[in-house]
Structure formats: C-alpha cells, structure tokens
C-alpha positions as CSV (number, residue, x, y, z in Angstrom):
1,M,35.2,-15.8,-23.7
2,R,36.0,-15.0,-27.3
3,Y,39.6,-15.3,-28.5
4,L,41.1,-12.9,-31.0
5,L,44.0,-14.6,-32.7
6,N,46.6,-12.6,-34.6
7,G,47.9,-13.5,-38.0
8,N,50.9,-15.5,-36.8
9,Q,48.8,-17.6,-34.4
10,M,46.2,-18.3,-37.1
11,K,48.9,-19.5,-39.5
12,K,50.2,-21.9,-36.9
13,A,46.7,-23.2,-36.3
14,D,46.3,-23.7,-40.0
15,Q,49.5,-25.6,-40.3
16,Y,48.7,-27.7,-37.3
17,T,45.4,-28.7,-38.8
18,I,47.0,-29.6,-42.1
19,Q,50.2,-31.3,-41.0
20,E,49.1,-32.9,-37.7
21,L,45.4,-33.6,-38.2
22,G,45.7,-34.5,-41.8
23,I,43.0,-32.2,-43.2
24,P,44.2,-31.2,-46.7
25,S,44.7,-27.5,-47.4
26,M,42.5,-27.8,-50.5
27,E,39.7,-29.1,-48.3
28,L,40.0,-26.1,-46.0
29,M,40.0,-23.8,-49.0
30,E,36.8,-25.4,-50.4
31,R,35.1,-25.0,-47.0
32,A,36.2,-21.4,-46.8
33,A,34.8,-20.6,-50.3
34,K,31.6,-22.4,-49.6
35,R,31.0,-20.4,-46.4
36,C,31.7,-17.1,-48.2
37,V,29.2,-17.9,-50.9
38,E,26.6,-19.0,-48.3
39,T,27.1,-15.7,-46.5
40,M,26.7,-13.7,-49.6
41,E,23.4,-15.4,-50.3
42,A,22.2,-15.2,-46.7
43,E,23.0,-11.5,-46.6
44,K,21.1,-11.1,-49.9
45,L,24.1,-9.4,-51.6
46,D,23.7,-8.5,-55.2
47,L,25.7,-11.1,-57.1
48,S,24.4,-10.1,-60.6
49,K,27.9,-8.8,-61.6
50,A,30.6,-10.0,-59.3
51,C,34.3,-9.2,-59.6
52,I,36.8,-11.4,-57.6
53,V,40.3,-10.0,-57.3
54,C,42.8,-12.7,-56.4
55,G,46.4,-12.7,-55.2
56,S,49.0,-15.4,-55.6
57,G,48.8,-16.8,-52.0
58,N,46.2,-19.0,-50.5
59,N,43.8,-16.1,-50.0
60,G,43.8,-15.8,-53.8
61,G,43.1,-19.6,-53.9
62,D,40.0,-18.9,-51.7
63,G,39.0,-16.3,-54.2
64,F,39.3,-18.6,-57.3
65,A,37.3,-21.2,-55.4
66,I,34.6,-18.6,-54.6
67,A,34.5,-17.6,-58.3
68,R,34.0,-21.2,-59.4
69,L,31.2,-21.8,-56.9
70,L,29.4,-18.6,-58.0
71,K,29.8,-19.7,-61.6
72,E,28.3,-23.1,-60.9
73,K,25.3,-21.4,-59.3
74,G,24.8,-19.4,-62.4
75,Y,26.1,-16.0,-61.4
76,P,28.3,-14.1,-63.9
77,V,31.8,-13.5,-62.6
78,T,34.8,-11.5,-63.6
79,V,38.0,-12.9,-62.2
80,C,41.2,-10.8,-61.9
81,F,44.6,-12.3,-61.0
82,V,46.8,-9.5,-59.8
83,G,49.5,-11.5,-58.0
84,N,52.9,-12.7,-59.1
85,E,52.6,-15.8,-61.4
86,S,55.9,-17.3,-60.0
87,H,54.8,-16.9,-56.4
88,R,51.6,-18.8,-56.6
89,T,51.0,-21.6,-54.0
90,D,50.2,-25.1,-55.2
91,E,46.7,-24.7,-53.9
92,T,46.2,-21.5,-55.9
93,K,47.5,-23.1,-59.1
94,Q,45.0,-26.0,-58.6
95,Q,42.1,-23.6,-57.9
96,M,42.9,-21.6,-61.0
97,S,42.9,-24.8,-63.1
98,K,39.6,-25.9,-61.7
99,L,38.1,-22.5,-62.4
100,R,39.3,-22.5,-66.0
101,E,37.6,-25.9,-66.5
102,T,34.3,-24.1,-66.0
103,G,35.1,-21.8,-68.9
104,V,35.8,-18.6,-66.9
105,E,38.5,-16.3,-68.2
106,I,41.0,-15.1,-65.7
107,F,42.2,-11.6,-66.5
108,K,45.9,-10.7,-65.7
109,E,45.0,-7.3,-64.2
110,Y,42.2,-5.5,-62.4
111,K,39.5,-4.9,-64.9
112,E,37.5,-1.7,-64.0
113,D,33.8,-1.9,-64.6
114,E,30.4,-1.3,-62.9
115,Y,30.2,-4.3,-60.6
116,S,27.5,-5.2,-58.1
117,I,30.0,-6.6,-55.7
118,I,33.8,-6.7,-55.5
119,I,35.4,-9.6,-53.6
120,D,38.8,-9.0,-52.2
121,A,41.0,-12.1,-52.1
122,M,44.4,-10.5,-52.5
123,F,46.4,-10.9,-49.3
124,G,44.5,-12.3,-46.3
125,V,46.1,-12.7,-42.8
126,G,49.7,-13.2,-43.9
127,L,50.5,-9.6,-45.0
128,S,53.2,-7.9,-43.0
129,R,54.8,-5.4,-45.5
130,E,53.5,-2.1,-46.7
131,I,51.5,-2.1,-49.9
132,I,53.0,0.0,-52.6
133,G,53.1,0.3,-56.4
134,K,50.5,-1.5,-58.5
135,Y,48.8,-3.2,-55.5
136,F,48.3,0.3,-54.0
137,Q,46.7,1.5,-57.2
138,I,44.5,-1.6,-57.5
139,I,43.1,-1.3,-54.0
140,Q,42.5,2.4,-54.5
141,K,40.5,1.6,-57.6
142,M,38.6,-1.1,-55.9
143,N,37.7,1.3,-53.0
144,E,36.5,3.9,-55.5
145,A,34.2,1.6,-57.3
146,K,30.4,1.9,-56.6
147,A,29.8,-1.7,-55.5
148,V,29.4,-3.7,-52.3
149,K,32.8,-4.6,-51.0
150,F,33.4,-8.1,-49.6
151,A,36.7,-9.2,-47.9
152,V,37.8,-12.8,-47.7
153,D,39.3,-13.5,-44.2
154,M,40.9,-10.0,-43.9
155,P,40.6,-6.8,-45.9
156,S,43.8,-6.6,-47.9
157,G,46.2,-4.0,-46.3
158,I,45.0,-4.5,-42.7
159,S,47.5,-6.2,-40.4
160,A,46.0,-9.2,-38.7
161,N,48.4,-8.7,-35.9
162,H,47.9,-5.0,-35.1
163,G,44.9,-3.8,-37.0
164,S,47.1,-1.1,-38.7
165,V,46.8,0.0,-42.3
166,L,49.8,-1.1,-44.3
167,G,50.0,1.7,-46.7
168,I,46.4,1.4,-48.0
169,A,43.6,-1.1,-47.2
170,F,40.4,-2.4,-48.9
171,R,37.3,-0.8,-47.3
172,A,35.0,-3.8,-46.8
173,D,31.3,-3.6,-46.1
174,I,31.4,-7.2,-45.0
175,T,34.2,-9.5,-44.0
176,V,33.9,-13.3,-43.6
177,T,36.8,-14.4,-41.5
178,F,37.7,-18.0,-40.9
179,Q,37.4,-20.0,-37.7
180,M,38.1,-17.0,-35.3
181,E,37.9,-13.3,-35.4
182,K,41.3,-11.9,-36.0
183,L,42.8,-9.3,-33.6
184,G,43.3,-6.9,-36.5
185,L,39.6,-6.9,-37.2
186,A,38.7,-6.0,-33.6
187,I,41.0,-3.0,-33.0
188,Y,41.1,0.3,-34.9
189,P,41.7,1.2,-37.6
190,G,41.2,-2.4,-38.8
191,K,37.7,-2.5,-37.3
192,E,36.8,0.6,-39.4
193,Y,37.9,-1.2,-42.6
194,S,36.2,-4.5,-41.9
195,G,32.5,-3.6,-42.0
196,K,30.2,-6.3,-40.6
197,V,32.4,-9.3,-39.5
198,I,31.1,-12.8,-39.8
199,V,33.1,-15.7,-38.4
200,A,32.9,-18.9,-40.4
201,D,33.8,-22.3,-39.0
202,I,35.9,-24.2,-41.5
203,G,37.4,-26.8,-39.2
204,I,40.8,-25.2,-38.3
205,H,42.0,-26.5,-35.0
206,T,42.8,-23.5,-32.7
207,E,42.7,-25.1,-29.3
208,K,46.4,-26.0,-29.2
209,I,47.4,-22.4,-30.0
210,I,45.0,-21.0,-27.3
211,A,46.4,-23.5,-24.7
212,T,50.1,-22.8,-25.4
213,E,50.3,-19.1,-26.3
214,K,49.1,-15.8,-24.7
215,T,46.1,-14.9,-26.9
216,A,44.1,-11.7,-27.0
217,Y,40.5,-12.1,-26.0
218,T,37.3,-10.4,-25.1
219,Y,34.2,-11.5,-23.1
220,E,30.6,-11.9,-24.1
221,K,28.3,-9.4,-22.4
222,K,26.9,-11.9,-19.9
223,E,30.3,-13.0,-18.6
224,Y,31.3,-9.9,-16.7
225,C,29.0,-10.5,-13.8
226,K,31.4,-13.1,-12.5
227,F,33.8,-10.3,-11.6
228,L,31.3,-8.2,-9.6
229,P,32.4,-7.7,-6.0
230,A,30.1,-9.4,-3.6
231,R,27.5,-7.2,-1.7
232,K,26.8,-8.7,1.7
233,E,23.5,-8.2,3.6
234,N,25.4,-7.8,6.9
235,S,27.8,-5.0,5.9
236,N,28.7,-1.3,6.3
237,K,30.7,1.3,4.5
238,G,33.9,-0.1,5.8
239,T,33.1,-3.5,4.1
240,Y,33.4,-1.9,0.7
241,G,36.7,-0.2,1.0
242,K,38.3,3.1,1.8
243,L,39.6,4.9,-1.3
244,L,42.0,7.8,-1.3
245,V,41.7,10.0,-4.3
246,I,44.7,12.3,-4.8
247,A,43.4,14.5,-7.6
248,G,42.8,18.0,-8.8
249,S,44.8,21.3,-8.8
250,K,43.9,25.0,-9.0
251,G,41.2,25.2,-11.7
252,M,41.0,21.4,-12.0
253,S,38.5,20.4,-9.3
254,G,36.4,18.6,-11.9
255,A,39.0,15.8,-12.1
256,A,38.7,15.1,-8.4
257,Y,35.0,15.2,-8.5
258,L,34.7,12.8,-11.4
259,N,37.2,10.4,-9.8
260,A,35.3,10.3,-6.5
261,K,31.7,10.4,-8.0
262,A,32.6,7.4,-10.2
263,A,34.1,5.6,-7.3
264,Y,31.0,6.0,-5.2
265,M,28.8,5.0,-8.1
266,S,31.0,1.9,-8.5
267,G,30.4,0.6,-5.0
268,A,33.2,2.1,-2.9
269,G,32.2,2.5,0.8
270,L,34.2,5.6,1.6
271,V,36.0,8.1,-0.6
272,Q,38.4,10.7,0.7
273,I,39.7,13.4,-1.7
274,Y,43.1,14.9,-1.1
275,T,43.3,18.1,-3.1
276,P,44.5,21.7,-3.0
277,E,42.6,24.1,-0.6
278,E,41.1,26.0,-3.5
279,N,38.9,23.0,-4.4
280,R,37.4,22.5,-1.0
281,I,34.1,24.5,-1.3
282,I,33.2,23.4,-4.8
283,L,33.9,19.7,-4.0
284,Q,31.9,19.9,-0.8
285,Q,29.0,21.3,-2.8
286,L,29.3,18.8,-5.7
287,L,29.8,15.7,-3.6
288,P,28.9,16.0,0.0
289,E,29.3,12.2,0.5
290,A,33.1,12.5,0.1
291,I,35.6,13.4,2.8
292,I,37.6,16.4,1.7
293,T,41.1,16.9,3.0
294,T,43.1,19.8,1.5
295,Y,46.6,21.1,1.4
296,D,48.4,24.4,0.7
297,I,51.9,23.1,1.0
298,F,53.3,19.6,0.8
299,D,52.9,17.9,4.2
300,K,54.5,14.4,4.0
301,T,53.3,13.4,7.5
302,E,49.7,14.1,6.6
303,L,50.1,12.3,3.3
304,L,51.6,9.2,4.9
305,N,48.7,9.1,7.4
306,L,46.2,9.2,4.5
307,L,48.0,6.4,2.7
308,T,47.9,4.3,5.9
309,W,44.1,4.9,6.1
310,A,43.3,3.8,2.6
311,D,42.5,0.3,1.1
312,A,43.3,1.6,-2.3
313,V,44.7,4.8,-3.9
314,C,43.9,6.7,-7.1
315,I,46.4,9.4,-7.9
316,G,47.1,11.7,-10.9
317,S,43.9,13.0,-12.4
318,G,44.3,16.8,-12.8
319,I,47.1,17.2,-10.3
320,G,49.3,19.1,-12.8
321,I,53.1,18.8,-13.0
322,S,54.1,21.4,-10.4
323,E,56.9,20.8,-7.9
324,R,54.3,20.2,-5.2
325,S,52.5,17.6,-7.3
326,R,55.8,15.9,-8.1
327,R,56.7,15.6,-4.4
328,I,53.2,14.2,-3.6
329,L,53.5,11.6,-6.3
330,K,57.1,10.6,-5.3
331,A,56.1,10.1,-1.7
332,T,53.0,8.1,-2.7
333,L,55.0,5.8,-4.9
334,E,57.6,5.3,-2.1
335,H,55.2,4.6,0.7
336,V,51.9,3.2,-0.7
337,K,51.3,-0.4,0.5
338,V,47.9,-1.0,-1.0
339,P,46.8,-1.3,-4.7
340,C,47.4,2.0,-6.5
341,L,46.0,3.4,-9.7
342,I,48.1,6.1,-11.5
343,D,46.3,8.3,-14.1
344,A,46.9,11.3,-16.3
345,D,49.4,13.8,-14.7
346,G,50.7,11.1,-12.5
347,L,51.9,9.3,-15.6
348,N,53.3,12.5,-17.1
349,L,55.4,13.1,-14.0
350,I,56.7,9.6,-14.1
351,A,57.6,10.1,-17.7
352,E,59.9,13.0,-16.6
353,H,61.2,11.2,-13.5
354,N,61.6,7.5,-14.3
355,A,63.9,7.1,-11.3
356,Y,60.8,7.2,-9.0
357,L,59.9,3.7,-10.2
358,Q,62.9,2.3,-8.4
359,K,61.4,3.2,-5.1
360,I,58.2,1.1,-5.5
361,H,57.9,-1.8,-3.1
362,H,55.1,-3.9,-4.7
363,T,53.5,-4.5,-8.1
364,D,49.8,-3.9,-7.3
365,F,49.6,-1.0,-9.7
366,V,47.2,-0.1,-12.4
367,I,48.1,2.6,-14.9
368,T,45.4,4.2,-17.2
369,P,47.2,6.1,-20.0
370,H,45.8,7.2,-23.3
371,M,48.0,6.9,-26.4
372,K,49.8,10.2,-25.9
373,E,50.5,9.6,-22.2
374,M,51.8,6.1,-23.0
375,S,54.0,7.4,-25.7
376,R,55.5,9.9,-23.3
377,L,56.0,7.2,-20.7
378,L,57.9,5.0,-23.1
379,H,59.6,7.8,-25.0
380,I,58.3,6.6,-28.4
381,S,56.0,8.1,-31.0
382,V,52.2,7.7,-30.9
383,E,52.4,6.3,-34.4
384,E,54.9,3.6,-33.4
385,L,52.7,2.7,-30.4
386,K,49.6,2.4,-32.6
387,Q,51.4,0.2,-35.2
388,H,52.8,-2.2,-32.5
389,R,50.7,-1.7,-29.5
390,M,50.4,-5.4,-28.5
391,D,54.1,-6.1,-28.6
392,I,54.9,-2.9,-26.8
393,L,52.3,-3.5,-24.1
394,D,53.6,-7.1,-23.6
395,S,57.1,-5.8,-23.2
396,F,56.1,-3.0,-20.8
397,V,54.1,-5.2,-18.4
398,Q,56.8,-7.9,-18.4
399,K,59.3,-5.3,-17.2
400,S,57.1,-3.4,-14.8
401,Q,54.8,-6.2,-13.6
402,W,51.9,-3.7,-13.5
403,T,48.5,-3.8,-15.1
404,C,48.2,-1.4,-18.0
405,V,44.9,0.0,-19.3
406,L,45.7,1.5,-22.7
407,K,42.8,3.8,-23.5
408,D,41.8,4.2,-27.1
409,A,38.7,3.5,-29.3
410,R,39.4,-0.1,-28.3
411,T,40.8,-0.1,-24.8
412,I,43.3,-2.9,-24.1
413,V,44.2,-4.3,-20.7
414,A,47.6,-5.9,-20.4
415,S,49.2,-7.7,-17.5
416,V,51.9,-10.4,-17.1
417,S,49.8,-13.4,-16.3
418,E,47.2,-13.4,-19.2
419,G,46.7,-12.5,-22.8
420,N,45.6,-9.0,-23.6
421,Y,42.0,-8.2,-23.0
422,V,40.3,-6.1,-25.7
423,N,37.3,-4.1,-24.5
424,M,34.4,-3.9,-26.9
425,S,32.0,-1.6,-25.0
426,G,31.8,2.2,-25.5
427,N,31.4,4.6,-28.3
428,S,32.6,7.9,-29.8
429,A,30.2,9.9,-27.6
430,M,32.6,9.3,-24.8
431,A,35.4,11.2,-26.5
432,K,35.1,14.1,-24.1
433,A,37.3,15.7,-21.4
434,G,36.9,13.9,-18.1
435,S,35.9,10.5,-19.5
436,G,39.3,9.1,-18.4
437,D,38.8,10.5,-14.8
438,V,35.6,8.5,-14.6
439,L,37.4,5.3,-15.7
440,A,40.1,5.8,-13.1
441,G,37.5,6.2,-10.4
442,I,35.6,3.1,-11.4
443,I,38.7,0.9,-11.5
444,A,40.0,2.4,-8.2
445,A,36.7,1.7,-6.5
446,L,36.9,-2.0,-7.6
447,L,40.4,-2.2,-6.2
448,A,39.2,-0.8,-2.9
449,Q,36.5,-3.6,-2.9
450,G,39.1,-6.2,-3.1
451,L,39.4,-7.1,-6.8
452,S,42.8,-7.9,-8.3
453,C,44.4,-5.3,-10.5
454,R,43.6,-7.4,-13.6
455,K,39.9,-8.0,-12.7
456,A,39.3,-4.4,-11.6
457,A,40.8,-3.1,-14.9
458,V,38.8,-5.5,-17.1
459,L,35.5,-5.0,-15.4
460,G,36.1,-1.3,-15.0
461,A,36.9,-0.8,-18.7
462,Y,33.8,-2.7,-19.7
463,L,31.4,-0.9,-17.3
464,H,32.8,2.5,-18.3
465,G,32.0,1.7,-21.9
466,R,28.6,0.3,-21.1
467,A,27.8,3.5,-19.2
468,G,28.7,5.4,-22.3
469,D,26.5,3.1,-24.4
470,Y,23.5,3.8,-22.2
471,A,24.3,7.6,-22.1
472,R,24.4,7.7,-25.9
473,I,21.0,6.0,-26.2
474,D,19.4,8.8,-24.1
475,K,21.5,11.8,-25.2
476,G,22.8,11.0,-28.6
477,S,26.4,11.0,-29.9
478,Y,27.2,14.6,-29.4
479,S,25.9,15.7,-26.0
480,V,27.2,13.1,-23.6
481,L,29.4,14.7,-20.8
482,A,31.8,12.9,-18.5
483,R,29.5,13.5,-15.6
484,D,26.7,11.6,-17.5
485,L,28.9,8.5,-17.5
486,T,28.8,8.5,-13.7
487,E,25.0,8.7,-13.7
488,Y,24.7,5.8,-16.2
489,L,27.0,3.6,-14.3
490,S,24.0,2.5,-12.4
491,N,22.6,1.0,-15.6
492,A,25.8,-0.8,-16.4
493,F,26.1,-2.3,-12.9
494,K,22.4,-3.2,-12.8
495,E,22.7,-5.0,-16.1
496,Q,25.3,-7.3,-14.7
497,E,23.5,-7.7,-11.4
498,E,20.5,-9.0,-13.3
499,V,22.6,-11.4,-15.3
500,K,24.1,-12.7,-12.0
501,S,20.6,-13.1,-10.5
502,E,19.4,-15.0,-13.6
503,E,22.4,-17.4,-13.4
504,L,21.8,-18.0,-9.7
505,Y,18.1,-18.7,-10.4
506,E,18.9,-21.1,-13.2
507,S,21.5,-22.8,-10.9
508,L,18.9,-23.2,-8.1
509,C,16.4,-24.6,-10.6
510,K,18.9,-27.3,-11.8
511,D,19.6,-28.3,-8.2
C-alpha cells in the first residue's frame, strides 16, 4: 500500500516530527536540499547554468539550501528571491544568510536568461490561494523558458490537497517530493504538471497521521491479488453468482452487451440481461452465453421475480430516461435485497428523482458516475467537483453510506470505512464510448462472486485499467474500443493469478 498524503496532513506530520520528535526544521531542510541535489546528479540533469527561484516560506528555504549545495559543488547558480521579505520564515532567513556567506548574490526578482535548469522553490505544499499578479507572471516566464524544469516538493500552483491548478502552475519535468507522494501529484491535473515524481525520504514521521486520519492511498501492482474471488475445484456456475443486468434501450443494445460480456469475463457464473424486446436478437447473437429476458411494457411482477433470482444487480447502462426506465429503476431500488450497482442513466434518473433514495432498505450499493453524472447527482458544477473532489466524495459517502467509484483520468473509490483509493491503472486509449459499461460489468461480477462493495470497486477499477493498458500495447492509443477491454480482461486477471501463485509457492517454500 502506498499512501498519498494531502498538504494538510503533510504539514501535521512535519510539525509532529519537529515538535514531538525533536528533529530541527533546519535539519529536515538540509536533508531535503541534499536529496534534491543527489537526484539532479543521478538523473544527469544539466547543472551548467542553474536558476533557483525561491519564495519566503520553507519551500524557499529548501531552494536557498539547494543553491548553496550546488555552489559548493562548483556549479554556477543564479538565485532569485521573489517572495515577501517581511513574510520570511526563520529557517528561510538562516538559509539566505548561509548562502550569502558563499558569495552568491540573491536577486530580488526573477532574472530571465538562458538557463540549463530552472528550480522551482516558491510555494511547496502549503499553497491554498489562487496565484495572481507578479507570481502569475513569474511562473508564466519560468514555464516559457527553454530549460529543464525541476520542482521542489510540489510544482508551485498545484494544490497538494486536490491536484487542482490554482490560477497557474509551474510545469515540471521532474518533481522531488519529500517523504511521501502527495495526493495532488497523483491526480489530474496535478499529475500532468509534475513530470517524473521521485519520493525522497528525509525522516519526516508520517505513521501517526496515517494511523489517526483517513488517508488516500493506492496499491502496488502485486497487491491486488489478495482481493481475487476464490475459484474452487469443486464448483459450478452457481458457485460464482447470478448477476442480473438491467441495461439497454432501443438503439442501445451495446450497453447491455458490454455489461454482460465484461461480467462473464470477470468470473460471474450466470448473467441474465433484462432489456427491451428490440434488443433480443442482437444480444442472443453477440452473447449466446447470457440469458435474455425482455419486456415491452413495465411488468413489476416479472421484475421482482428477477430481483429474487439474482445474487447481485447491475442497473442503468443505456436504459435511457423514459417513463418505463424510471419505473424499472424505482421498483429496483425499493425491492432489491442484494448488492446493487447503479450506472449511467440510472444515476441520471436518481438526479431527477432524489426521493427514490428514501425507499432503499440497505447500503450495499455501488455507484459508478463520471464527473458530469456526479455533478448532476449532487447539483453542483463539474468545475466545483474537480476542485474539491475528495471533500465532496467524503461528504457524499458519509451521507449515503454507499461506495462511490468516481470515474476520471484518475478514478477514485470512496466509502465510509476507509480512506479514498486512487486508481493508477489505465490510460487515454480508454476514453471511448462504452468503457464505463465495461467497468460496471466487472464490478457487478465481483459483487456477484461475494466481494464487498469496497473490494469489488477497488479491484474492478484496477483490472479495468489494466485491461486498457494491455489493449493499448497491442492496438495503440487511438484504436482501442470498449469491446477490446472485455477481451484484454483475461490478461489483467491472469496477471494477478500469477502473482497469487508465486506468493503461494514462496509461502510453501518457507514452510
């Protein structure tokens, strides 16, 4: 597991290390500067003409210390102090004095020139306000310069809490961040501005924060195998769950197909599709393994029988927002007693009829909205959601008690009991119609096989992304279709099966 602390949590960890463990702030600053210089040399960056741009906070102090170390190694440096003189921290004042002792001149503004590398040490993790005025102009000039861009801890202008751009942001080629990767470096657009991220251990104690606060996290590639549903030798199709897929409408048979195909490819034993009669023939041809049950009019008795049959339900992909679809969704929410995933039009209908939520009898629900669907559901703008997604997600799951899979370039899984999971798999080749239908089918299949809502959502999001990674390797970034994701799911599952087998073998060898 890899934790992704936000700026507030990192500041608390820093203070705890200084105040409770007695490690001086100047010592941490020296370590940070040393790690940055070591990284520059290890990465073979051109240090023949370095410019270090420093602010008045401790990030600026790091920058002055970096400048001093570079000078002591014989590298020529240009140092620009662009902060407020009266707002300098004590550590920054000390680092400026130590630098001046080496004979380096500190300029009072950004000095434009042809540099080999520009080192950004203006704001760090503490920035929460939008950048305007002279700082906006300075970062703009730094970005325009033809030099390698290096960020100290965080690219200036990126929120460590949300990954959002606060007016403008430094576009780094490489970022050395201290102790732990920050959440703002992992999610977009922060990820896009950070370049290659290297985590440097400088001795900040983070264990207390992790133990006492809900912290965002991700997993390493080999850790997902522990979530795989067991496959027993003595088993049959009933062992692996009966999934009811309520999907599709006239002209939208593809959504039902992708749901069901993905579910079968994810291990579900039996999948039944409930869809309008117009879709019967094409679905029988595309997926003969599925049971096809169709309707012309809303038949509540038939729907209730199907809900009783199922071990899990997946509803919403491509059902439209007609009166018939509304009635099907309402009845499902009122009577479903098994884990239920709601996707796409199911969420759009709920956004128009929030009163339906009062009829739900349990909390084993997973929803899979993209940003626009989530904004409709919460009646907020997409921009507001992007700027404050973590806080908004936490509030939503606390109130609903559901598991939410918020789809984006970095999909996030949120639930009441744990910190938010950030999915790192996947790529832009997956940005195609139907990709979300595949994800819904994967997660629903894992629910049918007995995984909890949280585990099904985390594993499903990861495997969906890995299928996309495999698809891009074979087909490139432009030509991947949603149906390809269902085919490459076998690669994603097999990868984790092999990891599990290796771990079992190693365990047996130890015994």
